[in-house]
C-alpha positions as CSV (number, residue, x, y, z in Angstrom):
1,M,-0.9,-0.2,-18.7
2,P,-3.3,-1.8,-15.9
3,R,-6.7,-1.1,-16.6
4,G,-9.7,-0.6,-13.6
5,F,-9.8,1.1,-10.6
6,V,-7.0,0.8,-7.5
7,H,-7.6,1.5,-4.1
8,H,-5.9,4.3,-2.0
9,Y,-5.3,4.0,1.9
10,D,-3.6,6.0,4.1
11,I,-1.4,4.2,6.8
12,N,-0.2,5.6,10.0
13,I,2.1,3.5,11.5
14,Q,3.1,4.5,15.2
15,P,5.8,4.8,16.9
16,D,6.9,6.7,13.5
17,K,9.7,7.2,12.3
18,C,11.2,4.0,11.2
19,P,12.8,3.5,8.4
20,R,10.7,2.1,4.9
21,K,12.4,-1.0,5.0
22,V,11.0,-1.7,8.2
23,N,7.8,0.2,7.7
24,R,7.5,-2.3,5.0
25,E,8.3,-5.4,7.7
26,I,5.4,-3.9,9.2
27,I,2.7,-4.3,6.8
28,E,4.1,-7.5,5.5
29,T,3.7,-8.9,8.6
30,M,0.3,-7.0,9.1
31,V,-0.8,-8.5,6.1
32,H,-0.1,-12.0,6.8
33,A,-1.6,-11.6,10.4
34,Y,-4.8,-10.4,9.5
35,S,-5.8,-12.5,6.7
36,K,-9.8,-12.0,7.5
37,I,-8.8,-8.6,6.3
38,F,-6.6,-8.6,3.2
39,G,-7.4,-12.2,2.1
40,V,-5.5,-13.0,-0.8
41,L,-4.8,-9.4,-1.6
42,K,-1.2,-8.3,-2.3
43,P,-1.3,-4.7,-1.1
44,V,1.4,-2.1,-2.8
45,F,3.1,-0.1,0.0
46,D,5.1,2.6,-0.4
47,G,6.9,2.4,2.6
48,R,5.6,5.8,4.0
49,N,2.0,6.7,4.2
50,N,0.0,5.0,0.7
51,L,-1.1,1.1,0.1
52,Y,-2.8,0.3,-2.6
53,T,-5.1,-2.7,-3.7
54,R,-6.8,-3.8,-6.5
55,D,-9.9,-4.7,-4.7
56,P,-11.4,-2.9,-1.7
57,L,-10.7,-4.0,1.9
58,P,-13.5,-5.2,3.5
59,I,-13.2,-1.9,6.3
60,G,-15.6,0.2,3.8
61,N,-14.5,4.1,5.3
62,D,-13.9,3.0,8.4
63,R,-11.1,3.8,10.1
64,V,-8.9,0.7,11.7
65,E,-6.4,0.5,14.1
66,L,-4.1,-3.2,13.9
67,E,-1.9,-4.4,16.4
68,V,1.3,-5.6,14.6
69,T,4.4,-7.5,16.7
70,L,7.8,-7.7,15.2
71,P,9.7,-10.6,16.8
72,G,13.2,-8.4,18.0
73,E,16.2,-9.0,19.7
74,G,15.4,-9.9,23.2
75,K,12.2,-7.9,23.0
76,D,8.8,-7.7,20.5
77,R,8.5,-4.2,19.2
78,V,5.0,-3.7,18.6
79,F,3.8,-0.9,16.3
80,R,-0.2,0.5,15.9
81,V,-1.1,0.7,12.6
82,T,-4.5,2.9,11.6
83,I,-5.6,2.1,7.7
84,K,-8.0,4.7,6.4
85,W,-9.7,4.7,2.6
86,V,-8.9,7.5,0.9
87,A,-10.2,6.9,-2.8
88,Q,-10.9,4.7,-5.8
89,V,-8.4,5.7,-8.2
90,S,-9.3,5.9,-11.9
91,L,-6.4,4.2,-14.1
92,F,-8.7,5.1,-17.2
93,N,-8.1,8.5,-16.6
94,L,-4.8,8.0,-16.5
95,E,-4.9,6.1,-20.0
96,E,-7.6,8.9,-21.3
97,A,-4.8,11.9,-21.1
98,L,-1.3,9.7,-22.0
99,E,-3.8,8.7,-25.1
100,G,-4.4,12.7,-25.8
101,R,-8.2,12.3,-25.1
102,T,-7.9,14.7,-22.1
103,R,-5.9,17.4,-20.7
104,Q,-6.5,16.9,-17.3
105,I,-3.3,15.0,-15.5
106,P,-4.8,12.3,-13.3
107,Y,-2.2,12.6,-10.4
108,D,-3.3,10.4,-8.2
109,A,-3.3,7.6,-10.9
110,I,0.4,8.9,-11.5
111,F,1.3,8.4,-8.1
112,A,-0.4,5.0,-7.4
113,L,1.3,3.6,-10.5
114,D,4.6,5.5,-9.4
115,G,3.9,3.4,-6.3
116,M,3.0,0.1,-7.8
117,L,6.5,-0.2,-10.3
118,N,8.6,1.2,-6.9
119,F,7.2,-1.7,-4.9
120,T,7.8,-4.3,-7.9
121,I,11.6,-2.9,-8.4
122,K,12.0,-3.3,-4.9
123,L,10.5,-6.7,-4.9
124,F,12.6,-7.9,-8.1
125,G,16.2,-6.5,-6.3
126,K,14.6,-8.4,-3.1
127,I,14.1,-11.6,-5.4
128,N,17.7,-11.3,-7.2
129,N,19.9,-10.5,-3.9
130,L,18.5,-14.5,-2.6
């Protein structure tokens, strides 16, 4: 069970209505293009609106808008990605609930862990299909 905290960020991609696969590609491109923000962090993205990092991004509580360009067939596609810090999620609270030391269910930690596990499954699926 992971310990400590994860940082939850809200992600908004415009234009929206892209499939999750394209959204993941946008975020992956963004992480590589904006190394001043992401550094060596490997964020976890659920394909829609939620991004999690182990350490906080150097944006504080500010809303940051980034431009991301994906190469297309004949024409590049440009997206605007907005990142906004939501919360610091305690994984300790989840451990406390699982150990029966508290009756309060930490849904934020459950959603974060679910996102991390799904991301890992997709990552290993991608590697196994090479």
